[in-house]
C-alpha positions in Angstrom: 10.0 7.7 -158.4 13.4 8.1 -157.2 16.6 8.8 -159.0 14.5 10.1 -162.0 16.4 13.0 -163.5 14.8 15.7 -165.7 16.6 15.7 -169.2 15.5 18.5 -171.4 15.0 17.1 -174.9 13.5 20.1 -176.7 14.9 22.9 -178.5 13.6 26.1 -176.6 13.8 28.2 -180.1 11.1 25.9 -181.5 7.6 27.3 -180.8 5.7 25.4 -178.1 2.0 26.4 -178.0 -1.4 24.5 -178.3 -0.5 22.6 -181.6 2.8 21.5 -180.2 1.6 20.6 -176.6 -1.0 18.5 -178.5 1.7 16.3 -180.0 3.6 15.7 -176.9 2.9 12.4 -174.9 0.7 13.1 -171.9 -0.7 11.9 -168.5 -4.0 13.1 -167.3 -4.5 12.4 -163.6 -7.8 14.1 -162.8 -10.3 13.2 -165.5 -13.9 12.4 -164.9 -15.4 9.7 -166.8 -19.0 11.5 -167.3 -17.2 14.8 -167.4 -16.1 14.0 -170.9 -19.7 14.3 -172.0 -20.2 17.2 -174.5 -23.6 18.8 -174.9 -23.7 17.3 -178.7 -23.0 13.7 -177.3 -25.5 14.4 -174.4 -28.2 15.1 -177.3 -27.3 12.0 -179.3 -27.3 9.8 -176.5 -30.7 11.0 -175.0 -32.6 10.7 -178.2 -33.0 7.0 -177.9 -34.8 7.5 -174.8 -37.5 9.9 -176.7 -37.7 7.2 -179.3 -38.0 4.2 -177.3 -40.5 5.4 -174.5 -42.9 8.0 -173.8 -41.0 11.4 -173.2 -43.3 12.4 -170.4 -41.5 14.7 -167.5 -42.7 12.3 -164.8 -41.8 9.2 -166.7 -38.3 10.4 -167.2 -37.8 11.4 -163.6 -39.0 7.8 -162.6 -35.8 6.4 -164.3 -34.1 7.5 -161.1 -34.4 6.1 -157.5 -36.1 8.4 -155.2 -33.1 9.8 -153.5 -31.3 10.7 -156.8 -34.6 12.1 -158.0 -35.1 14.5 -155.1 -31.5 15.9 -155.4 -31.9 16.2 -159.2 -34.8 18.4 -159.1 -33.3 20.6 -156.2 -31.6 22.2 -159.1 -34.0 24.5 -161.0 -31.7 24.6 -164.0 -31.7 21.0 -164.3 -35.5 20.4 -163.7 -36.3 23.1 -166.3 -33.8 21.3 -168.7 -35.6 17.8 -168.3 -39.1 19.4 -168.6 -38.0 21.4 -171.8 -36.4 18.1 -173.2 -39.6 16.3 -172.9 -41.6 19.0 -174.3 -39.5 19.7 -177.7 -39.6 17.4 -180.7 -37.4 19.4 -183.2 -33.9 17.8 -183.1 -32.2 21.0 -183.9 -34.1 22.7 -180.9 -33.3 19.7 -178.6 -29.4 20.1 -179.4 -29.6 23.9 -178.6 -31.2 23.1 -175.5 -28.2 20.7 -174.5 -25.7 23.3 -175.6 -27.4 26.2 -173.5 -27.8 23.8 -170.5 -24.0 23.4 -170.1 -23.9 27.1 -169.3 -24.1 26.5 -165.6 -25.2 29.3 -163.3 -24.2 27.9 -160.1 -22.0 25.0 -158.7 -25.0 23.1 -157.8 -26.4 23.0 -161.3 -23.2 21.5 -162.3 -23.3 18.7 -159.6 -26.8 17.8 -160.2 -26.3 17.6 -164.1 -23.5 15.3 -163.4 -25.7 13.2 -161.1 -28.5 13.2 -163.8 -25.9 11.7 -166.2 -25.7 8.6 -164.0 -29.2 7.5 -164.1 -30.5 8.6 -167.5 -29.0 5.1 -168.9 -29.4 1.9 -167.0 -27.3 -0.5 -169.1 -23.5 -0.4 -169.9 -24.1 -0.7 -173.4 -26.0 2.6 -173.5 -22.8 4.3 -172.3 -20.6 2.8 -175.1 -20.8 6.0 -177.0 -19.3 8.1 -174.2 -16.7 5.1 -173.8 -15.7 5.7 -177.5 -15.8 9.6 -177.0 -13.4 9.3 -173.9 -10.8 7.2 -175.9 -11.1 9.5 -178.8 -10.2 12.6 -176.6 -7.4 10.6 -175.3 -5.9 9.8 -178.6 -6.6 13.2 -180.0 -4.5 14.9 -177.2 -1.8 12.1 -177.1 -2.8 11.3 -173.5 -0.9 8.0 -173.1 -1.9 7.5 -169.5 -5.2 8.4 -167.9 -6.3 8.0 -164.2 -10.0 8.3 -164.8 -12.6 8.9 -161.9 -15.6 7.2 -161.9 -18.5 8.0 -159.4 -19.6 4.7 -158.6 -21.5 6.0 -155.7 -24.0 7.5 -158.2 -24.0 4.4 -160.5 -24.9 2.2 -157.4 -27.4 4.4 -156.2 -29.1 4.5 -159.6 -29.5 0.8 -159.7 -26.3 -0.6 -161.2 -24.6 -3.8 -160.4 -20.9 -4.0 -159.8 -21.1 -6.4 -162.7 -22.6 -3.5 -165.0 -19.8 -1.1 -163.8 -17.0 -3.5 -164.3 -18.4 -4.4 -167.9 -18.5 -0.6 -168.8 -15.2 0.0 -167.6 -13.6 -3.2 -169.2 -14.9 -2.0 -172.5 -13.5 1.5 -172.3 -10.0 0.2 -171.2 -10.0 -2.2 -174.0 -11.0 0.1 -176.7 -7.9 2.4 -175.0 -5.5 -0.3 -175.1 -6.0 -0.7 -179.0 -4.8 2.9 -179.1 -1.7 2.0 -177.0 -3.3 4.2 -174.1 -3.3 2.9 -170.4 -6.3 3.7 -168.2 -6.4 3.2 -164.4 -9.5 3.8 -162.6 -10.1 5.9 -159.3 -13.5 5.5 -157.8 -15.3 8.6 -156.2 -17.3 8.0 -153.1 -18.8 11.4 -153.3 -18.8 13.2 -150.0 -22.5 14.3 -150.2 -23.5 10.7 -149.0 -22.8 9.2 -145.5 -19.6 7.7 -144.9 -21.4 4.4 -143.9 -22.8 4.0 -147.3 -19.5 4.6 -148.6 -17.9 1.9 -146.7 -20.7 -0.4 -147.5 -20.0 0.5 -151.3 -16.4 0.2 -150.9 -16.8 -3.5 -149.3 -19.0 -4.2 -152.2 -16.7 -3.2 -154.9 -13.6 -4.8 -153.3 -15.6 -8.1 -153.5 -16.2 -7.5 -157.3 -12.3 -7.4 -158.0 -12.6 -4.8 -160.7 -9.7 -4.7 -163.3 -7.3 -1.6 -163.1 -8.9 0.1 -160.2 -6.0 1.6 -158.2 -7.5 4.3 -155.9 -10.2 6.4 -154.4 -11.1 10.0 -154.2 -13.8 12.1 -152.6 -15.7 14.6 -154.6 -18.7 16.7 -154.0 -19.4 19.5 -151.8 -16.4 19.7 -149.4 -17.6 22.9 -147.8 -20.8 21.1 -146.2 -19.2 17.6 -146.1 -15.6 17.8 -144.9 -12.9 15.4 -145.5 -12.6 14.7 -141.4 -15.9 12.6 -141.8 -14.5 10.3 -144.0 -11.5 8.8 -142.1 -12.9 5.3 -141.6 -13.5 5.0 -145.4 -10.0 6.0 -146.1 -8.4 3.8 -143.5 -10.2 0.8 -145.3 -9.2 1.7 -148.5 -5.5 2.0 -147.3 -5.9 -1.4 -145.6 -6.7 -2.7 -149.3 -3.7 -1.1 -151.0 -5.8 1.5 -152.5 -4.0 4.7 -153.5 -5.4 7.8 -152.1 -6.4 11.3 -153.7 -9.2 13.7 -152.5 -11.0 16.7 -153.9 -10.1 19.4 -151.6 -9.3 23.2 -151.5 -11.3 24.2 -154.3 -14.6 25.8 -152.9 -13.5 25.6 -149.1 -10.5 26.9 -147.4 -7.0 25.7 -147.0 -8.1 23.5 -144.0 -9.9 21.4 -146.3 -6.5 20.5 -147.9 -4.8 20.1 -144.5 -7.5 17.7 -143.4 -7.2 15.7 -146.6 -3.6 15.3 -146.2 -3.3 14.8 -142.2 -6.5 13.0 -141.6 -7.1 11.0 -145.0 -3.4 10.7 -145.7 -4.1 11.8 -149.3 -1.2 11.5 -151.7 -2.6 13.7 -154.2 -5.1 16.7 -154.1 -7.7 17.2 -156.4 -7.7 21.1 -157.1 -6.2 22.2 -153.8 -6.0 25.9 -155.0 -6.9 27.5 -151.6 -3.7 26.2 -150.1 -2.0 29.2 -151.9 -3.6 31.3 -148.9 -1.8 29.8 -146.3 2.1 29.4 -146.0 2.2 26.5 -143.6 -0.4 24.5 -145.9 2.0 24.8 -148.9 4.9 23.8 -146.6 2.9 20.7 -145.4 2.4 20.0 -149.0 6.1 20.2 -149.7 7.0 18.0 -146.7 4.7 15.3 -147.6 5.4 15.4 -151.5 1.8 15.8 -152.3 1.0 16.8 -155.9 -1.8 19.1 -156.6 -4.1 18.1 -159.6 -4.7 21.7 -160.7 -7.8 22.1 -163.2 -7.8 25.9 -164.2 -10.9 26.1 -166.4 -12.9 24.0 -164.2 -11.9 26.5 -161.3 -13.0 29.4 -163.2 -16.2 27.7 -164.6 -17.4 26.5 -161.2 -16.8 30.0 -159.8 -14.1 28.9 -157.5 -11.9 31.8 -158.6 -11.5 34.1 -161.9 -8.7 34.0 -164.2 -6.9 36.9 -162.6 -7.1 35.4 -159.3 -6.2 31.9 -160.2 -3.2 30.8 -158.0 -1.4 28.3 -160.1 1.4 30.6 -160.7 1.9 31.4 -157.0 1.7 27.6 -156.3 4.4 27.0 -158.6 6.6 29.7 -157.5 6.3 28.5 -153.7 7.6 25.0 -154.9 4.3 23.0 -154.7 4.2 20.1 -157.1 1.5 20.5 -159.8 0.0 18.4 -162.5 -2.4 20.1 -164.8 -5.7 18.3 -165.9 -8.9 19.1 -167.6 -11.2 17.8 -165.0 -14.7 17.6 -167.1 -13.4 18.5 -170.5 -16.9 17.9 -172.1 -18.8 20.0 -169.6 -16.3 23.0 -169.8 -15.4 22.6 -173.5 -11.6 22.3 -172.8 -8.9 19.7 -173.1 -5.7 18.8 -171.4 -3.8 20.6 -174.4 -5.9 23.8 -174.0 -5.4 23.9 -170.2 -1.6 23.5 -170.9 -1.7 26.3 -173.3 -4.0 28.5 -170.9 -1.2 28.1 -168.3 1.2 29.8 -170.6 -1.0 32.7 -172.0 -3.2 33.5 -168.8 -1.3 32.1 -165.8 2.4 33.1 -166.9 4.2 29.5 -167.1 7.1 29.5 -168.9 8.1 26.9 -171.6 10.2 25.0 -169.4 7.8 24.9 -166.5 5.1 23.4 -168.7 7.5 20.6 -169.9 8.4 20.0 -166.4 4.8 20.0 -165.5 4.0 17.4 -168.2 6.8 15.1 -167.0 5.4 15.4 -163.5 2.3 13.9 -164.6 4.0 10.7 -165.2 6.0 10.8 -162.0 2.9 11.5 -159.6 1.0 9.1 -161.3 -0.2 5.8 -159.7 1.2 3.6 -162.2 4.0 1.1 -161.4 7.5 2.3 -161.6 8.1 0.2 -164.6 5.1 1.5 -166.5 6.2 5.2 -165.4 9.7 4.7 -166.9 8.4 3.3 -170.2 5.9 6.3 -170.6 8.7 8.9 -169.8 10.6 7.5 -172.5 7.6 8.0 -175.0 7.2 11.5 -173.5 10.9 12.4 -174.1 10.7 10.8 -177.6 7.6 12.9 -178.4 9.2 16.0 -177.3 12.5 15.4 -179.3 10.6 15.0 -182.6 9.1 18.4 -182.1 12.6 20.0 -182.7 13.6 17.8 -185.6 
């Protein structure tokens, strides 16, 4: 947005930590829909599978199409979890199993768990408890605008129709609107699958005319499936007026960020933390006005870096535009409010920098200018109320 001036509406002498941050109106730009699934919710949502059908390992695996099934059991941790879940009967033991499973020992275990959650449920209504949980999360942390990432490739691979996907998203958006929360959808075409499949899926989804779908991203294994392999997909998205973001520079070098910006013309970058290793890459981000969607806890939990190594402070000092996000708050037991507080306590952000970063979330969003102005007014009002 042009001609938008920052106005300080907060008394710097008033404490500003987690409880205060929680009360301020916020935008979250990097939030995965199924990433909001907590261990407890996974347990509750899996119980009907045990009650409604024989809970045998082979039977459970055959809920997934063969390609998904083969990928899922490539993770020893996920295969062991499903085996144990089928064996156990005691509810308390099953809940403990879910809690333990979310302690991922390697990035692939996280990715395959995420894929697993796409195929366990085969009707939109089965995911309505997750939809309610997502809205509750947004309301609890006063997130008034969320751009939620939906891994449509995985749903389609697991046999969902575009009508089923649309029904789930419409239901979630309707529940959020009742709380005066705006949701926009960003579809993830998951780089682990061939570009040709992504193009086919994109064309299929464009025909479906899904409400509030505004952009695309590319998640998955960036080191083995680089951004340069998806230029035609992004060109087609751009031709259809979709906004562009891309996961890059988390587990691969700064070149992943460069390729996403120059070859895919990404307007925002999911994570992007390895850009901090290269001055010319940081200059490119500034020249192009690209915002990094930085998710500190996620970066640490997926072993991209440690807390002492996290470069958010360095990026901010070098003039990079940041928006802080939670990524997968259920998987990583975090929240946007907690991430912002951690930026102060672990990453040396000042109070003023946190407030400016909060406002940047609205500015860098894919909302309309009119909507941005309205939301920034709500943000300023919520900030002013803390000083009263």
